[in-house]
N, C-alpha and C positions, 0 to 999 in steps of 0.2 A: 449593481447588486449581483454577486458570484454566485453560481449554482456550481458544485462540483459532484457528480454521477458514479459512485463508482458500481463496477460489476465484476463477474466472474467466480463469485463465493460457491460454495459447495460442501458436498460430502468427497472424503477423497481418504484412501485408505495409508498408513504409514510408510513412507520412502515413496510416497509420486507425487504429485506437478500438478497446480496450480495458477493462473494467471490472470491478475487482478488488474482490471482498468477502474483509472479517472482521468472523466470529461470534464474538461473547467470551461465555462465562458467566461463572458470578459475579451479586454481583448490585452494586449503586450505580456502573454502566455511566457514567452521566452526569458522576460526580465525577474519572474519570480520566481522564491525558493518553493518547490513542490515537497512533498514528504507523504511518509504512511506511519500511522502510528495505530494501534489493534490494544484493544480492550479484552481480557479471559472473565469470565463470570468470577464474581466476587475478588475482582484484583483491579489493581489502577489503572490510565489509561499509562500504553509505555510508547516509547517509540520506538522503530521499527528501525525505516531510511528516507533519507533526503537528499532530493538535488538541486544543483543552484550550478552557478555559473562557474565556483570552484571545483567541483567533483560530485561526486556520489559518496554518500558516507550513512553506514551501516549500524546497527547493534551488535553485539559482539556474539547474542544469542544467532541473526542470521547470517552471519560474515562464511560468503563461501556458499552458502543457499540458494542466497535471495538473490535479484539484481533486479536494480530499479533503473530505469530507461522513460526519455519522452520523445514524443515524436512533435516538436512545435508545429508543423503544420495541420494536425488535429489535434491540437490544444489539449493531449493528452498524455499522462504519463502509466507507464503499466512496471506490473510488482510480479515477477515469472519470481514463484516460489520453486524449488527443489528440493528432496530428500527431507520432504513435510514430518515435523514430528506431532508425538500427539500434544505436546506443551504449546505446538502452534496453534493449536485453534483458541479463539477469539473470535472478536465482530475487528475487520482491520477497516479502519478509516483512513477517507483522506483530507491532506491539508494545505491548506496554505493561507496562510498569516491567521488573521481574525477568523476564516472560513473553512467550517467544516460539513464532508457528505455524509451522507444519511448512513452511510458502514455497510458493510458486505461480511456475512457470516462466514468463519469457514472453519469445517468440523474436520478434524482428522483422528482415522478412529486406529486403533491397533491392530 
């Protein structure tokens, strides 16, 4: 059983920054694609970013503002979010294949 535990959400003003973390249990962390998705109130869950052996990929809405990285020694991925906008407000979920974290809420105020 794989567990994904997110942290780092919170309330921030527009233009501010937050860094989300996702710690994964289990072995062979480096071989898996890791990703972040988000779900705003009343909307469907959407792709944010993913990282795998071939590179890092971002949704157009966050490109240039968000950076996804991983620390294989810590089995952790990070989502650095800069220049946050109110429309970034959502619950952010860490993902690895069929596994999802519990989500962490990011709220960006005007």
